[in-house]
N, C-alpha and C positions, 0 to 999 in steps of 0.2 A: 451441828454434826449429824444427829439422827434424823433431823428433819430436813437436812440440806445435802447430804451426800449419800450415794451418787445422785439422788433425785431431790428436787425441791418439792416438799409436801405442803399443801395448802388446803383450805376448807373444801375446795372443789374436788379434792381427791377422796372425800368422804361421801360424796354424792353417789347414789347408785348402789350403795352397799344393801345386800339382800337381808331381809328379816331384821334382826337386831344387830347393831354393830359390835356388840360384845356383852359380856356378862361376867359376874364375879369380880367387879372392880372393888378393891379394898378401899376403905375410908381412912385407914391409918397405916403407916409403914414406918420402918426404921429411918432414922435421920440420914443414913448413908445413901438412901434412894432419892433420886430426883424425879418428880412427876413431870412428864414431858408434854402430855396432852390434857386439856380439859374438854369434856364433851357432855352433850345432853341431847335427849329427844325432845321434840316439841312439847311444851308444857311441864317439863321437868327441870330440876335444878342441876347445874353443871356438876359433873363428877370428875375428879382429878386422878383417879387411880387406874385409868385404862392402860396407861404405858409408864412403867417405872424403870429407871435405869441406875445402876450403882457400880462403882469400880470394884473389881474383883481380881486380885493378883495382877497379872499383866493384861488383863482384858476387862470385860463388863459382865454384869449379870443383868438380864432383861426380864422383867415380869410384864405380861400383857394379858388382859382379859378380852382383847379384841378377838372377833370370831373369824379368824383366818381360815378355820376348817370349813366355813360356808363361803367366804369371799373368794378364796383362791379358786376352788372348783367352778365358781360361777363366773370367773374371768374378770373380776372387778379390777380395772387398771390401778386404781389408787391403793388398793390392798397389795398388789404386786409391788408397786413402788416402795411403799412402807416396809414390806417384808424384806426387799433387797437392801434398804438402808439399815434395817436391823442387823442383817447378815454383815454388812460393810462397816459397822461401827468399829472404829479402831481407836487410835490414841488421841482423838480430838476431844476437846471440852464439850460438856453437855449443853444443849440449848436450853433456853427458858421455856416454860410451858406455853403452848399456844391454845387459845379457846376455840373449840370447834362446836358450833351450834347446829342442831338439827332442824 
């Protein structure tokens, strides 16, 4: 759902991100959250806290440490696609995490 609607997100969507893709990735979270992505820069270990989703009332709560404040103004297509998916998250079930390597 969050990685497949309305856009299919793959590793290629994380190419060309400016500076660092994100910061403030938590290393622990409440068990109601599902980690959606696992990513790392070259030479670093994967971090799974970059995008967390939890059901909340009739919707979802999304936490992200991804640097949309850099990527969207820079016109990075993958950032726009993922942001649109976050806004479109509806009543679908959550995807399993995907490992994105730098």
